[in-house]
N, C-alpha and C positions, 0 to 999 in steps of 0.2 A: 438298852437299845437293841431292838431288831433290824432284821432285816427282810421284811413281810414284802411277800410280792403283791404285788399293785397290779390294776388293770389299767391297760392303755388309755390315756384320755385326751382328747382335741380339745385345746381353747377355739371359742370361735370371735375372741376378741380378746385386747387388752386388758386387767384386770384394774380398776379404779380405788380411790384411795379408801373408798367406805369400805370396798372387798375386804381389802387387807387389814385395816383397822379392826373390824370383826375378827377377821380370823386369829390374830394376833393378842387379841383381847385376853388377858392372864396369863401370857408369856414372859418368861423373863428378858428384858432389854440391858443390852444389845444381844440381838440375833440376828443371825444369816439365815437365808431361808431359799430353797429352792421349789416355784411353782412347776410340781411335774404335769398338770395341763399345759401349760406354755413350754415346755422341755419336750414333750411328745409331739408337740406342733411343730416345732421346730426341726425334733428328729424327720417328722414325716417330709418336713420340706426339704432338708439334707437328704435323703433318699430319692426324693423326685430330681433333684438338682443332681446326682451323682450317675444317674440314667443307668442303671444295672451294674454301675461299677463297684466292687466292695470297697468299702471306707473303713480306714484302722484309727480306732479311737484314740486320739490325744491325751494321754492320760493328763499333764499339766493342767490342763481345762478344766476337770471334773475334781480333782483330788479327793475323792470320797468311794469307797470300795461299793458301799450300797448303791448309789447313783449309778457307778459304772455297770454294776449287775443289771441293773432297771433297765438302763440302755440297753445291752444287750439282749434281754428279755423283750423288748419292744421293738427292737429294730434288727430283724435277721441279716439285713444287709450290711450291719457293722461286724467287721472280721478283725480281730486280733487287736492289740496291744502298739502303740508309739509310745515311748517310756522316755523320759527325760536322765533318768541316773542308771548305770548299773545295779547300785542296793535297790532301788525302787523295783527296778526288775526282780531280783530275786525274793524278794517280799510277795510281790504280787503273784509270780508264781506258786510261792508256798500256799497262797491264798485260793488255789486253782486256777486261775488265770494261765492261757497259753497261746503259745504264736505271738511271742513279743518280741518286738525291737525296739531298741535303744536308740535314739536319734544324735545323741550327743557323745563323741568319746571317751572312753574311761580306761584308765591306766593303773588304778589304785590296788594295789594287791588283793586288801579286804575283800573289797569289791566283787573282784574278779572271781574270787574263791566261792566269794557264795553265789555268782551266777553258775561256777561248777558244780556244784551241788546240785543245782537244780539241773542242770543238764543230764549229769547222773541218774536223777529222779525221773527222768524221759520228758522233760518239759522244753520246747522251742525257745530259745533267747538267742538272737543276734544282736551281735554289737557293731556299732558301726567306728569307722577308721576311715582316715584320709592321707597317711603317710606312714611311712616305712618305720618308725619309733613305734607306731601305735602296734601296729604287725608283731614286732619282737616283744614287745611288751607283755602282750594278751598272748603269744606262743610260749613265752618263758612261762608264765602260769598255766596253761595248758599242759606242759610237759610236765609239769612238777605234781598236776591232780590228775594227769591220765586222762585226761578230755581231749576233745575237739572242740574248737570254739567255731561256731558259723559267724560270718564278717558280712556288714554290705558296704559299700565305695559310698561315701557321703560327696555328691559332685556339685560344684559351687554353679551355683544357678543366677548369681548376679550378673551386670552388665555395666558395660564400659561405654559411658557418652563421655563428647570432648568435656573434660573439665569435671565429669561427674562419676563417682562410682555407686549405681542405682540398684542396691539389693543389701544383704546383708555380708559382714566378714566372717564365713565359716568355714569352706574346706580351701586348700588350694589344688583341689584337683579340676581343672578347668577347663580340661578338653579330652579327647579319647586318648590319644598316646598318653596323658599323666595317669588317665585309669588303666590301661594296659600294663604300663609300667608296673602301677601297683598291683594289680590283678595278678602277675607273675610272682612279684614279691611275695603275696600268700602264697601261691602255688608251690613256693619254695620251702616252705615252713610245713611241718608234720602237725603242728598243735590248732591248726588255721583252714577253714577250707571258706573260699567266696559263696556268700548265700544271695544275695541283693546289693540293689541299686537304691539310691535314694537321692532326689535333685529336687529341692525343696525351694520353688521359686517366692521368697518371703517378698518379694517388693510390688509383686501383684495379688498373694493371700492375704499381704496384711496389713497394707495400705487402703483406707477409707477413699471413694472416688470423689466425694463431695465433703469436704472437712467444713463444717458450718465456721462462718465467717473467715474462710479464704479462699474466696473463689478462683484468685488467678492461683495459688499454689494447687488448688485442685486442678484446674485445667492444665498445670502441668503435669501432675501426676498422671493425669489420666491419658494424656499424651505420652508419656515415657511406657506406661502400662502396655498401651497398645505397640509400642517400637518394641519392648521387650519380651511380650508372649510368643512371636515366630522364634527369636533367637532361640530363647533357652528350649521351646520345643525340639527345635533344630539340633541343640546341643546335647540332650538326654538323648535322642534317638540314637545320634552318633555314636555316643558312648554303649548305648547298648548294642548296637549294629556291631560295634567291633569287638565287643566281649563276647557277643556269639561267633564271630568270624574264626575268632582265635580261640573256640573251643572251652571257653565258659559259660556253662548253662546257668541262669539266674531263675532262682525261687520265685522270687517280687522283683518288681520296679516300681517304688513307691515318689510318690508325686501329691504337688498341691496343700491347699488347707481350705478351711471352711471360705476364705474369700476368692479362690480361684477355681472351683468345680467346672464354670462353663469353657475356661481355656484349657486345663489341664487333661478333662477328660477326653479329649478329641485327639489327644496325642496318644500316637498307637504302640508307644513303648510303654504306657504306663500299664501296670496290671493293678493298682490300688491305688485310691486316693486318701488322704489323712485330713481329720478333721477334730476339733474340739471345741473351740470358744462358740462356735453359731449355736451351741446347743444352750449355754446360760446365756449369751446372748448380752456382753456386755458394751460398754458405751461406745466400745472402738471399732463396734460393730454395725453402728445403725445407719450408715450413710453410704451403702454400697449401692451401683446401678442395677447390677445383675438379678439382686434377692433382698426380701425383707424378712429379720428374723423378730420374735417376739421376747420382749424380755421376760428372763424365766429364773434369775438369782439376783438378789437383793439383799439388804443388810437394814434392819430397822434400830434405830437410835432413840433413845427417850428425849424428848421435851422437857429440860430441867429448869430452866431459865426462862426469863421474860424480860433482857436488859430496856429494851424501846419497843415502842409501835412498831409494827411490823418487822421485830425480828425475834425469835428464840433460838436459845444455846441449847445445843444437843449435846448428851455426854459422849465420848468417844469422837471416833470418827475417820481418823488420820490415816486411813487404808491407802497408802500412795502406791501407784503402781510401778512397775520397771519400766525401764525407758528413756528418751531424752526427757529432763525436769522440765516440762513445760505444763500449761493447764489442761492439756487431753490428757492426763496421767493421774489427776485429781477422782478422786469419786464425784458424783453428781446428784444433787437431791435429784428424786424422781415423782415424788406422790407424797402429798399433794401437788397439784400441775402449779407452775407458776414459782415455786421455791428457787431460790440462786444462794450463791456460796458468795461470800463477801471478800473479795480479792485482796486485802489486808491481814485476815487471817486464814482465808481457805478451810481446808481439813486438817484438824487438831490433834494431837495425840492423843488428849485429855477431853476437850471440849470443842466442837464446830457449830459456829453461828451460821443463823440461814435465816436471808430475806424473804418473807413471804408476803403474796399480796392481799389488801386490804378484805377482801371477801372470804380468805382462809382463816379461819377460827382456831386457836388450840387449847388445850390444857395441859398443864402442867401433867406429866407422866403418857402422853400422848406420844404415839409412834411419829415418827418421820421418817421415811422410808428414801433408800440411795441406793444408787448400780455402782459398782465398781467399774473402773476404766478397763480391764483384763478380766479372763474368765475365773481360772483354779485361783490367784493368787487370794484371791477373799479369803479362802479356805484355809490359808497360813495364820489370818488370826481369830479364828474360833474352832474352838471343838468340836463343834457339833452344827449339824444342818437340822432346820425344822422344814421336814417335806410336807408340801400344801397342796392338796387334790379336792378339788369340788366342794371349795369355801371351810376347809376345815383343814387343821392339823393331825396330818395321820400318821406321823411318825417323826422321832429325834434322830438321826443317823450320825457316826463320827465321819469326820473328816481326817486325811492322813493325820494333822496334828493331834486332832482328838483321838487316834490309835496310837499315839505315842512315836510318830514317824516325822524327821524332818531331814530331807536330803542333802541340800544344800544350805 
């Protein structure tokens, strides 16, 4: 498996079934793939939407070292990594990546010691905290390892409406007073120092504006988003301003995600954005008002049965996404167009039946193309990704799983 440098390409339109059927001819199925032409198109869109702000790459949405390297080679505005695990961050630092922020707290001593080793080697890794217990656990390892851990405070960006918590349950740090108290606690410990702040507005970045088949719900979400945007921006600014006034300089203030660039980037307190899902473009990123992305990642299952006219059955396919258990988390038939899962079976562990229109004809062994609901989670099911460019498979590269890594 190589990590060849590939030229940046831009796709002018979405690919059709005939294109991928020809590209995948002779490949072992099931197979996961990334279309580099479409990926680079999404990168260009992301750069335009960022409006000059640097973008930190969310690794959980990519989960392949060669693809991550391609992204950095193709897009100079991508700067640094936003990891989901301290152990992952230490591994990536050992693979040559730098300027790494871990987005979720970790107090596992083995993982913290691995990070400490990379800090001693000169790598930059910042850990996330949102309470004194996090700080104390990290400080204890820091003193034993004789290093100083950079820390970032995770600020809650959810919004309370009457009878509704709009957002994700992440951090208890909900205002400037709480952030200041935690910053002073960090300053009281010799093994840690404050490096940055993260305020991720998941309810804006991660929810589609127009959910198919849910017109009323979509209207409510759009309304709540509009109400949330000024509130989260004000909260983030107040935290940053209070820390500055108290003498806490910050190297970075991170915010946003693929779905919220337009609102996050106008917050003057932000120094960088974060994104990842918008590069692979899974189905949960299909219906935003402010932007469009091109499907750039998918998987192909072989058609192995034809149980009834209008129905074919594929091998594998039960790659269900995390989150609330509803149909939006199912992988969806993508190409040929017009195909659909069967409600009583959906996507199964060893087989997935699909209904297809009369105009679509299959042969046993033909590929059926699917898209995952989320981005990087697909990589937990496959050891390799086929990289496609200009009508051909140009490389086969390992996923995290293929590299023998599973962090959660």
